C-alpha positions as CSV (number, residue, x, y, z in Angstrom):
1,M,-58.0,-32.2,-20.8
2,T,-57.8,-32.4,-17.0
3,T,-56.3,-29.7,-14.9
4,K,-53.5,-32.1,-13.9
5,E,-52.6,-32.7,-17.6
6,T,-52.7,-29.0,-18.3
7,D,-50.3,-28.3,-15.4
8,E,-48.0,-31.0,-16.6
9,N,-48.0,-29.6,-20.1
10,N,-47.3,-26.1,-18.8
11,A,-44.4,-27.4,-16.7
12,E,-43.0,-29.3,-19.6
13,S,-43.3,-26.3,-21.9
14,H,-41.6,-24.1,-19.3
15,E,-38.7,-26.6,-18.9
16,N,-38.3,-26.7,-22.7
17,E,-38.2,-22.9,-22.9
18,R,-35.6,-22.8,-20.1
19,L,-33.5,-25.5,-21.8
20,E,-33.6,-23.6,-25.2
21,A,-32.7,-20.4,-23.4
22,N,-29.7,-22.0,-21.7
23,I,-28.6,-23.7,-24.9
24,E,-28.6,-20.3,-26.6
25,K,-26.8,-18.7,-23.7
26,M,-24.1,-21.5,-23.8
27,E,-23.6,-20.8,-27.5
28,Q,-23.1,-17.1,-26.8
29,L,-20.8,-17.8,-23.9
30,S,-18.7,-20.2,-26.0
31,K,-18.3,-17.5,-28.7
32,R,-17.2,-15.0,-26.0
33,L,-14.8,-17.6,-24.6
34,V,-13.2,-18.3,-28.0
35,T,-12.9,-14.5,-28.6
36,V,-11.2,-13.7,-25.3
37,L,-8.8,-16.7,-25.6
38,N,-7.8,-15.6,-29.1
39,H,-6.9,-12.2,-27.7
40,K,-5.2,-13.4,-24.6
41,R,-2.5,-11.1,-23.1
42,E,1.1,-12.2,-23.5
43,V,2.6,-13.2,-20.1
44,P,6.4,-13.6,-20.2
45,E,7.5,-17.2,-19.6
46,A,9.7,-16.1,-16.7
47,L,6.6,-14.9,-14.8
48,Q,4.6,-18.1,-15.4
49,G,6.6,-20.1,-12.9
50,P,10.1,-20.9,-11.6
51,S,12.8,-21.6,-14.2
52,Q,13.4,-25.2,-15.2
53,A,16.8,-24.9,-13.5
54,L,15.1,-25.4,-10.1
55,Y,13.6,-28.7,-11.2
56,M,16.8,-29.8,-12.9
57,K,18.7,-29.3,-9.7
58,A,16.1,-31.2,-7.7
59,A,16.1,-34.1,-10.2
60,S,19.9,-34.3,-10.3
61,V,20.1,-34.4,-6.5
62,Y,17.3,-37.0,-6.3
63,F,18.9,-39.3,-8.8
64,A,22.3,-38.9,-7.2
65,E,20.8,-40.0,-3.9
66,M,19.0,-42.8,-5.6
67,M,22.3,-44.1,-7.0
68,E,24.0,-43.8,-3.6
69,N,21.2,-45.1,-1.5
70,P,18.7,-47.1,-3.6
71,T,17.2,-48.7,-0.5
72,K,15.7,-45.3,0.5
73,M,13.9,-44.9,-2.9
74,I,12.8,-48.6,-2.9
75,E,11.3,-48.2,0.6
76,Q,9.4,-45.1,-0.5
77,Q,8.1,-46.6,-3.6
78,A,7.2,-49.9,-2.0
79,G,5.4,-48.1,0.8
80,Y,3.4,-46.0,-1.7
81,W,2.4,-48.9,-4.0
82,G,1.6,-51.0,-1.0
83,Q,-0.8,-48.4,0.4
84,T,-2.4,-47.8,-3.1
85,L,-2.9,-51.5,-3.8
86,K,-4.3,-52.2,-0.3
87,H,-6.8,-49.4,-0.7
88,Y,-7.8,-50.7,-4.1
89,V,-8.4,-54.2,-2.8
90,E,-10.4,-52.9,0.2
91,A,-12.6,-50.8,-2.1
92,Q,-13.2,-53.8,-4.5
93,Y,-14.0,-56.1,-1.6
94,Q,-16.7,-53.7,-0.3
95,L,-18.3,-53.7,-3.7
96,A,-18.0,-57.4,-4.1
97,Q,-19.8,-57.8,-0.9
98,G,-22.6,-55.7,-2.3
99,K,-21.9,-52.8,0.1
100,L,-22.1,-49.4,-1.6
101,E,-19.9,-47.8,1.1
102,A,-16.4,-46.7,1.5
103,P,-13.7,-48.8,3.3
104,E,-11.9,-47.5,6.3
105,D,-10.3,-44.1,5.6
106,P,-7.0,-43.4,7.5
107,T,-6.2,-40.2,5.6
108,P,-5.9,-37.0,7.6
109,S,-8.8,-34.5,7.7
110,D,-8.7,-31.7,5.1
111,R,-11.3,-28.9,5.0
112,R,-11.4,-29.2,1.2
113,F,-13.2,-32.5,1.7
114,S,-15.9,-31.4,4.1
115,N,-18.8,-32.9,2.2
116,P,-19.9,-36.2,3.9
117,L,-19.9,-37.9,0.5
118,W,-16.0,-37.8,0.6
119,E,-16.2,-40.2,3.6
120,T,-19.2,-42.3,2.7
121,H,-19.6,-42.6,-1.0
122,P,-17.3,-45.4,-2.5
123,Y,-16.5,-43.4,-5.7
124,F,-15.7,-40.1,-4.1
125,N,-13.9,-41.7,-1.1
126,Y,-11.7,-43.7,-3.5
127,V,-10.8,-40.6,-5.5
128,K,-10.0,-38.7,-2.3
129,Q,-7.9,-41.4,-0.7
130,Q,-5.9,-42.0,-3.9
131,Y,-5.2,-38.2,-4.1
132,M,-4.2,-38.0,-0.5
133,M,-1.8,-41.0,-0.9
134,N,-0.3,-39.6,-4.1
135,S,0.2,-36.2,-2.3
136,C,1.8,-37.8,0.6
137,A,4.2,-39.8,-1.6
138,V,5.2,-36.7,-3.5
139,Q,5.7,-34.7,-0.3
140,E,7.8,-37.4,1.2
141,A,10.0,-37.5,-1.9
142,M,10.5,-33.7,-1.8
143,T,11.2,-33.7,1.9
144,G,13.7,-36.5,1.5
145,I,15.8,-34.6,-1.0
146,E,19.1,-33.6,0.5
147,G,21.9,-31.5,-0.9
148,L,19.9,-28.6,-2.3
149,E,20.6,-25.0,-1.1
150,P,18.0,-24.0,1.5
151,S,16.5,-21.4,-0.8
152,D,16.1,-24.0,-3.6
153,K,14.6,-26.5,-1.1
154,K,12.1,-23.9,0.1
155,R,11.1,-23.1,-3.5
156,L,10.8,-26.8,-4.4
157,D,8.5,-27.4,-1.5
158,F,6.3,-24.4,-2.3
159,F,5.9,-25.0,-6.0
160,G,5.6,-28.7,-5.5
161,Q,2.7,-28.1,-3.1
162,Q,1.2,-25.7,-5.7
163,I,1.1,-28.5,-8.2
164,L,-0.5,-30.9,-5.7
165,D,-3.1,-28.4,-4.7
166,M,-3.9,-27.8,-8.4
167,F,-4.7,-31.5,-8.9
168,S,-7.0,-31.8,-6.0
169,P,-10.2,-33.7,-7.1
170,T,-12.3,-30.8,-5.6
171,N,-11.0,-28.7,-8.6
172,F,-12.7,-30.8,-11.2
173,L,-16.4,-31.1,-11.9
174,A,-16.5,-34.9,-12.4
175,T,-14.9,-35.4,-9.0
176,N,-16.6,-32.7,-6.9
177,P,-19.8,-33.9,-5.2
178,D,-20.8,-30.4,-4.2
179,A,-20.7,-29.1,-7.8
180,L,-22.5,-32.2,-9.1
181,S,-25.2,-32.0,-6.5
182,R,-25.6,-28.3,-7.3
183,A,-26.0,-29.0,-11.0
184,V,-28.7,-31.6,-10.3
185,E,-30.6,-29.3,-7.9
186,T,-30.6,-26.4,-10.4
187,E,-31.2,-28.6,-13.5
188,G,-27.8,-27.5,-14.9
189,Q,-28.4,-23.8,-14.3
190,S,-25.4,-23.6,-11.9
191,L,-23.1,-24.8,-14.8
192,V,-24.5,-22.1,-17.1
193,D,-24.0,-19.4,-14.4
194,G,-20.5,-20.8,-13.7
195,L,-19.5,-20.5,-17.3
196,E,-20.8,-16.9,-17.3
197,N,-18.6,-16.2,-14.3
198,L,-15.6,-17.8,-15.9
199,V,-15.9,-15.9,-19.2
200,S,-16.5,-12.6,-17.4
201,D,-13.4,-13.1,-15.4
202,L,-11.3,-13.9,-18.4
203,E,-12.7,-10.9,-20.3
204,A,-11.9,-8.7,-17.3
205,N,-8.2,-9.9,-17.3
206,Q,-7.3,-10.1,-20.9
207,G,-7.7,-13.8,-21.1
208,E,-5.8,-14.6,-17.9
209,L,-7.7,-16.4,-15.2
210,Q,-8.1,-14.3,-12.1
211,V,-11.0,-15.1,-9.9
212,T,-13.3,-12.3,-8.8
213,L,-13.3,-12.6,-5.0
214,A,-16.0,-10.0,-4.1
215,D,-19.2,-8.6,-5.6
216,K,-18.0,-5.5,-7.5
217,D,-21.4,-3.9,-7.5
218,A,-21.8,-4.1,-3.7
219,F,-19.3,-1.4,-2.9
220,T,-18.5,2.1,-4.0
221,V,-15.5,3.9,-2.6
222,G,-16.7,7.1,-1.0
223,E,-20.3,5.8,-0.5
224,N,-20.0,2.7,1.6
225,L,-16.2,2.4,1.8
226,A,-13.8,5.2,2.8
227,T,-16.6,7.3,4.2
228,T,-14.8,9.0,7.1
229,P,-15.4,12.8,6.5
230,G,-12.4,14.9,5.5
231,K,-10.9,17.1,2.8
232,V,-8.1,16.8,0.2
233,V,-5.8,19.6,1.3
234,F,-2.8,19.0,-1.0
235,R,-2.1,17.2,-4.2
236,N,1.0,16.6,-6.3
237,R,2.0,14.0,-8.9
238,L,2.4,11.2,-6.4
239,F,-0.3,11.7,-3.8
240,E,-3.3,13.4,-2.4
241,L,-3.2,14.5,1.2
242,I,-6.4,14.0,3.1
243,Q,-7.1,15.8,6.4
244,Y,-10.0,14.3,8.4
245,T,-12.7,16.3,10.1
246,P,-12.3,16.2,13.9
247,T,-15.1,14.6,16.0
248,T,-13.7,15.8,19.4
249,E,-13.6,19.4,20.6
250,Q,-9.9,19.1,21.4
251,V,-7.0,17.3,19.8
252,H,-3.4,16.6,20.6
253,E,-1.0,19.3,19.5
254,T,1.1,16.9,17.4
255,P,-0.7,15.8,14.2
256,L,-0.5,12.2,12.9
257,V,0.3,11.3,9.2
258,I,-0.4,7.8,7.9
259,F,1.5,6.5,4.9
260,P,-0.3,3.4,3.6
261,P,1.3,1.1,1.0
262,W,1.0,2.0,-2.6
263,I,0.4,-1.6,-3.4
264,N,-3.4,-1.5,-3.2
265,K,-5.1,1.6,-1.8
266,F,-5.3,3.5,1.5
267,Y,-8.9,2.6,2.4
268,I,-7.9,-0.7,3.9
269,L,-7.7,1.5,7.0
270,D,-11.1,3.0,6.3
271,L,-13.3,0.2,5.0
272,K,-16.5,0.5,7.0
273,A,-17.3,2.5,10.1
274,Q,-17.2,-0.6,12.3
275,N,-13.6,-1.5,11.4
276,S,-12.1,1.9,10.3
277,F,-8.8,2.6,11.9
278,V,-9.0,6.1,10.4
279,K,-12.4,6.8,12.1
280,W,-11.1,5.3,15.4
281,V,-8.0,7.5,15.5
282,V,-10.0,10.7,14.9
283,E,-12.3,9.7,17.7
284,Q,-9.3,9.5,20.1
285,G,-8.6,13.2,19.6
286,Y,-5.9,13.4,16.9
287,T,-5.5,15.7,13.8
288,L,-5.2,12.9,11.3
289,F,-3.8,13.1,7.7
290,V,-3.6,10.1,5.3
291,V,-1.7,9.9,2.1
292,S,-3.6,8.6,-0.9
293,W,-1.1,7.5,-3.5
294,V,-1.6,7.8,-7.2
295,N,-2.2,4.7,-9.2
296,P,0.7,5.1,-11.7
297,D,0.4,4.6,-15.5
298,T,3.3,4.3,-18.0
299,S,4.1,8.0,-17.7
300,Y,5.5,7.2,-14.2
301,A,8.1,4.8,-15.6
302,D,11.1,6.7,-14.2
303,V,9.7,7.4,-10.8
304,S,12.1,5.9,-8.2
305,L,12.3,5.2,-4.5
306,D,14.1,8.6,-4.2
307,D,11.0,10.3,-5.6
308,Y,8.7,8.6,-3.2
309,V,11.0,9.7,-0.3
310,T,11.3,13.3,-1.4
311,D,8.1,14.1,-3.3
312,G,6.0,11.7,-1.2
313,F,7.0,11.3,2.4
314,M,9.1,14.4,3.0
315,T,6.6,16.6,1.1
316,A,3.6,15.3,3.0
317,I,5.4,15.9,6.3
318,S,6.3,19.4,5.3
319,E,2.7,20.2,4.2
320,V,1.3,18.9,7.5
321,K,3.7,21.0,9.5
322,T,2.6,24.1,7.6
323,I,-1.1,23.3,7.8
324,C,-1.0,22.7,11.5
325,D,1.7,25.3,12.3
326,V,3.9,22.8,14.2
327,D,7.5,21.8,14.1
328,Q,7.0,18.1,14.4
329,V,4.6,15.3,13.4
330,N,4.0,11.7,14.3
331,V,4.0,9.2,11.4
332,I,2.8,5.7,10.5
333,G,4.1,3.5,7.7
334,Y,2.3,0.3,6.6
335,C,4.2,-2.5,4.8
336,I,6.2,-1.1,1.9
337,A,5.4,2.4,3.1
338,G,6.9,1.5,6.4
339,T,10.1,0.3,4.7
340,T,10.3,3.6,2.7
341,L,9.4,5.6,5.8
342,S,12.4,4.1,7.6
343,M,14.6,5.1,4.8
344,T,13.1,8.6,4.9
345,L,13.8,8.9,8.6
346,A,17.4,7.8,8.0
347,L,17.8,10.4,5.3
348,M,16.3,13.1,7.6
349,K,18.8,12.2,10.3
350,K,21.6,12.7,7.7
351,R,20.3,16.1,6.9
352,G,19.6,17.1,10.5
353,D,15.9,17.3,9.9
354,T,13.9,16.7,13.1
355,S,10.4,17.0,11.7
356,V,9.3,13.6,12.9
357,K,8.7,13.1,16.6
358,S,7.8,9.4,16.5
359,A,7.2,6.6,14.0
360,T,4.9,3.6,14.0
361,F,5.5,0.7,11.7
362,F,2.7,-1.7,10.6
363,T,4.0,-5.1,9.3
364,T,7.2,-3.6,8.0
365,M,10.3,-5.4,6.7
366,T,13.5,-3.5,6.8
367,D,15.9,-6.5,7.1
368,F,15.3,-8.9,4.1
369,S,17.9,-11.5,5.1
370,D,14.9,-13.8,5.6
371,Q,12.3,-13.0,3.0
372,G,9.6,-15.2,4.5
373,E,7.0,-17.0,2.3
374,V,7.1,-14.4,-0.4
375,G,10.8,-15.2,-0.9
376,V,9.9,-18.0,-3.3
377,F,9.1,-15.3,-5.8
378,L,12.3,-13.3,-5.2
379,D,14.9,-15.4,-6.9
380,D,16.6,-14.2,-10.1
381,D,14.3,-16.2,-12.5
382,F,11.2,-14.3,-11.3
383,V,12.9,-10.9,-10.7
384,D,14.7,-11.0,-14.0
385,G,11.3,-11.5,-15.7
386,I,9.7,-8.7,-13.6
387,E,12.5,-6.4,-14.5
388,Q,12.3,-7.1,-18.2
389,E,8.5,-6.7,-18.2
390,A,8.6,-3.5,-16.1
391,L,11.2,-1.9,-18.3
392,R,9.3,-2.9,-21.4
393,T,6.0,-1.5,-20.3
394,G,7.1,1.3,-18.0
395,L,5.3,-0.2,-15.0
396,L,4.8,-3.4,-13.0
397,D,1.2,-4.2,-13.8
398,S,-1.1,-4.8,-10.8
399,F,-2.0,-8.1,-12.4
400,F,1.3,-9.7,-11.5
401,M,1.4,-8.5,-8.0
402,Q,-2.2,-9.6,-7.3
403,R,-1.6,-13.0,-8.8
404,T,1.7,-13.5,-6.8
405,F,0.0,-12.7,-3.5
406,S,-2.9,-14.9,-4.3
407,F,-0.7,-17.9,-4.9
408,L,0.7,-17.5,-1.4
409,R,-2.8,-18.5,-0.2
410,A,-4.0,-20.4,-3.2
411,K,-6.5,-22.6,-1.4
412,D,-8.3,-19.5,-0.1
413,L,-7.8,-17.0,-2.8
414,I,-7.8,-19.1,-6.0
415,Y,-9.1,-22.7,-5.8
416,G,-11.9,-22.2,-3.2
417,P,-13.4,-19.1,-4.9
418,A,-13.0,-20.7,-8.4
419,I,-15.0,-23.8,-7.3
420,K,-17.8,-21.6,-5.9
421,S,-17.8,-19.3,-8.9
422,Y,-17.2,-21.6,-11.9
423,M,-18.5,-25.0,-10.8
424,M,-21.2,-24.0,-8.3
425,G,-22.3,-20.9,-10.3
426,Q,-22.4,-18.7,-7.2
427,A,-22.0,-15.0,-7.2
428,P,-19.0,-13.7,-5.3
429,P,-19.8,-12.4,-1.8
430,A,-20.3,-8.8,-0.7
431,F,-17.1,-8.7,1.4
432,D,-15.4,-5.4,1.8
433,L,-11.9,-6.7,2.5
434,L,-11.9,-8.9,-0.6
435,Y,-13.3,-6.0,-2.7
436,W,-10.3,-3.9,-1.5
437,N,-8.0,-6.8,-2.3
438,G,-9.2,-6.8,-5.9
439,D,-8.8,-3.0,-6.2
440,S,-5.1,-3.2,-7.0
441,T,-2.5,-0.8,-8.2
442,N,0.4,-0.6,-10.6
443,L,4.0,0.2,-9.6
444,P,6.4,2.5,-11.5
445,A,9.0,0.4,-13.3
446,R,12.1,2.1,-11.9
447,M,10.8,2.0,-8.3
448,A,9.7,-1.7,-8.6
449,V,13.1,-2.8,-9.8
450,Q,15.0,-0.7,-7.3
451,Y,12.9,-2.2,-4.5
452,L,13.3,-5.8,-5.6
453,R,17.0,-5.6,-6.4
454,G,18.3,-3.3,-3.7
455,L,16.1,-4.2,-0.8
456,C,14.4,-7.6,-1.3
457,Q,17.4,-9.3,-3.0
458,G,20.4,-7.1,-1.9
459,N,19.2,-6.3,1.7
460,Q,21.2,-3.1,1.3
461,F,19.4,-1.0,4.0
462,A,20.3,-3.5,6.7
463,D,23.6,-4.7,5.2
464,G,26.1,-2.1,4.0
465,G,23.7,0.8,3.2
466,I,21.4,1.8,0.4
467,E,21.9,4.9,-1.8
468,I,18.9,7.2,-1.6
469,C,19.0,10.9,-2.7
470,G,22.8,10.9,-2.8
471,E,23.2,9.6,0.7
472,T,24.2,6.1,2.0
473,L,21.5,5.1,4.5
474,H,21.6,2.4,7.1
475,L,18.9,0.9,9.3
476,S,20.8,2.1,12.4
477,D,20.2,5.7,11.3
478,V,16.5,5.4,12.4
479,D,16.7,6.9,15.8
480,V,13.2,8.4,16.6
481,P,11.0,6.8,19.2
482,L,9.2,4.0,17.5
483,F,6.3,1.5,17.9
484,A,6.2,-1.5,15.6
485,I,3.4,-4.0,15.1
486,A,4.0,-7.3,13.3
487,C,1.5,-10.1,12.7
488,E,2.0,-13.7,13.8
489,T,0.8,-15.4,10.6
490,D,1.8,-12.7,8.1
491,H,2.7,-14.4,4.8
492,I,4.0,-11.2,3.2
493,A,6.1,-9.6,6.0
494,A,7.1,-12.3,8.4
495,W,7.0,-11.1,12.0
496,T,10.5,-12.5,12.7
497,S,11.9,-10.3,9.9
498,S,10.1,-7.3,11.2
499,Y,11.4,-7.9,14.7
500,R,15.0,-8.3,13.4
501,G,14.7,-5.0,11.6
502,V,13.5,-3.2,14.7
503,Q,16.4,-4.6,16.7
504,Q,18.9,-2.9,14.3
505,M,17.2,0.5,14.4
506,G,19.2,3.1,16.3
507,S,16.3,4.4,18.5
508,N,16.6,4.2,22.3
509,N,12.8,4.1,22.6
510,K,11.4,1.0,21.0
511,T,8.2,-0.9,21.5
512,F,7.5,-4.1,19.6
513,V,4.1,-5.8,19.5
514,M,3.1,-9.1,17.8
515,S,-0.6,-9.2,16.8
516,E,-2.4,-12.4,16.3
517,S,-3.6,-13.2,12.7
518,G,-2.1,-12.0,9.4
519,H,-1.0,-9.1,7.3
520,I,-4.4,-7.4,7.1
521,A,-6.6,-8.9,9.9
522,G,-3.9,-8.4,12.5
523,I,-3.8,-4.7,11.7
524,V,-7.5,-4.0,11.0
525,N,-8.5,-5.4,14.4
526,P,-10.9,-2.9,16.1
527,P,-11.2,-3.2,19.9
528,S,-15.0,-3.5,19.6
529,K,-14.7,-6.9,17.9
530,K,-12.6,-8.4,20.7
531,K,-11.3,-10.9,18.1
532,Y,-7.5,-11.2,18.0
533,G,-5.1,-10.7,20.9
534,H,-1.5,-9.5,20.9
535,Y,1.9,-10.2,22.6
536,T,4.3,-7.9,24.2
537,N,7.9,-8.3,25.6
538,T,10.2,-5.4,26.5
539,D,13.4,-7.4,25.9
540,L,14.3,-6.6,22.4
541,N,17.8,-8.0,22.7
542,A,16.5,-11.6,22.7
543,D,16.3,-13.5,19.4
544,S,12.8,-13.9,17.9
545,T,12.2,-17.4,19.4
546,D,13.2,-16.3,22.9
547,W,11.2,-13.1,22.6
548,Q,8.1,-15.1,21.6
549,N,8.5,-17.7,24.3
550,A,8.8,-15.0,27.0
551,A,6.1,-12.7,25.6
552,M,2.9,-12.0,27.5
553,R,-0.4,-12.5,25.7
554,H,-3.1,-9.8,26.0
555,D,-6.7,-10.2,25.0
556,G,-8.1,-7.9,22.3
557,S,-6.7,-5.4,19.9
558,W,-3.4,-3.6,20.2
559,W,-5.0,-0.3,19.1
560,P,-5.6,1.0,22.7
561,R,-2.0,0.0,23.8
562,W,-0.5,1.9,20.8
563,E,-2.8,4.9,21.4
564,G,-1.7,5.1,25.0
565,W,1.9,5.2,23.9
566,L,1.2,7.8,21.2
567,S,-0.8,10.1,23.5
568,Q,2.2,10.4,25.8
569,I,4.3,12.0,23.1
570,S,1.7,14.0,21.2
571,G,1.6,17.1,23.3
572,A,-1.2,18.8,25.2
573,K,-4.7,19.1,24.0
574,Q,-5.9,22.2,22.1
575,A,-8.9,23.3,20.1
576,A,-9.7,20.9,17.2
577,R,-8.3,21.8,13.8
578,A,-10.9,21.7,11.0
579,P,-9.7,20.9,7.5
580,N,-9.1,24.0,5.5
581,A,-8.9,26.2,8.5
582,S,-6.3,28.2,6.5
583,N,-7.2,30.5,3.6
584,D,-6.3,27.8,1.0
585,P,-9.5,26.2,-0.5
586,A,-9.9,22.5,-0.2
587,L,-9.2,20.4,-3.4
588,G,-12.2,18.2,-2.8
589,D,-13.9,15.9,-0.3
590,A,-12.4,12.7,1.1
591,P,-11.6,10.1,-0.2
592,G,-10.3,12.2,-3.1
593,T,-9.8,11.4,-6.7
594,Y,-6.6,9.3,-6.8
595,V,-8.2,6.4,-5.0
596,L,-10.8,6.1,-7.7
597,K,-8.3,5.6,-10.5
598,G,-8.3,2.0,-11.8
599,S,-5.3,0.0,-12.5
600,T,-5.7,-0.3,-16.2
601,S,-2.4,0.8,-17.9
């Protein structure tokens, strides 16, 4: 036997072994798939999508319009069928001429179809053009519906687009050239790896599909995330208080306390050294404290917003005053923590408590009259379902919050990652921000319902007053000097809503800044990156449109601008305060223990 024949036999033997191994693996994965689907968690129907009433309203209005103005519908249908038939004839003509190429493609560009085969290959281009024409027809039909309430129209457009996005040909193996090419290149290994990824994600989420966005083995909180040195100096049932080790010889007299949201975890502000807001603030010469909220389990069912205000915010402020031996502190509230901080400040005014010298708000909504993009999930059909589930289990499981926010950016957070993971067989990237995004938290049942009903739906804080700790609080009660940062493309807390809330606050010293980018990137925007700019305008009496039109754009991060403002009201410099300078022993090193607790209920 020749050397060439021996090599060929060895290669064939290796391929057969690989095929047998993959077949065995597929059998094992199929068994795991059946098992996990047989034990799938029960998700209430109310949380699976909008109620049928929305679609019934839309259908009734559509057919009423059709009866009153049949010409409009006929024109739409004729235009759609004309386009479709024309494209079919053009594609057939190209093939009849023996040309294996696509006809002219007038459809708009779409980054989902970036592979050149979508433009050049007759099969893939035909599928793409038909999908784009179908999508356009449906969008025109939805846009043309008149007579719906604005909120219903907004929800119809959103959920209609969700359906269109779901049926994109990129989401199916047989019509995805990238996935098919990858399968050929890897001799099918990508499909085996993709099934492994799919089954693993289903097992991790009790049979519900939730795509893993980041490599979970690439990061460890306290080792390569949340590594700014500090000590846990206080702990109660709701939070751990972290005091960070100074890196300057002197610090401002007035300490700073950061209240991050308790949806997800505090280390969004302390990811890596290069983009850590926490590290940067310490380097500017401040005694910095950060609240690390507990990830609640079912034993926290009765914890309310009142508890977060008193046992959370007010307790943290009191502890910092005692530790630093000062009468006042500066505070920051991020997202829901900014909302609750504003209510805390209103309560403190009612009680004559002047412990807060100034407040900074990151992407904070206090006026919910316009709920922004997330408002499509805040109608009674969803909120009723959330309330029933929360009261049944004692908490709002992090699964529901994470899934909701993902659908607000479905192309980027669901379909795109799913294609790479399940059809291309790729491992998720080692991306710190996406890792944090997946490290989600539960919410106590009572607090979640109170927040959704009283604030999101009732807008009580801005309209009439909200009852907290026996007091009726109003947005106008917030009268400390304040600095607010909103983000231009924020899909969770629309900048216009943040701006409107700041306008109603009672302070005579207000600064409002609009950062470029979104809810996270607009805040976690270190000066060293020189990435996103920001806008300023001192006229806070103008409506949001006029404010934006007259605003001045500045290159780079807003961080230095904010720090310049804060330094003016933080007192003289003094010797740096080390954590645990008092006689009380530290409870542990930063980042503490609460941040390590998973979201499993």
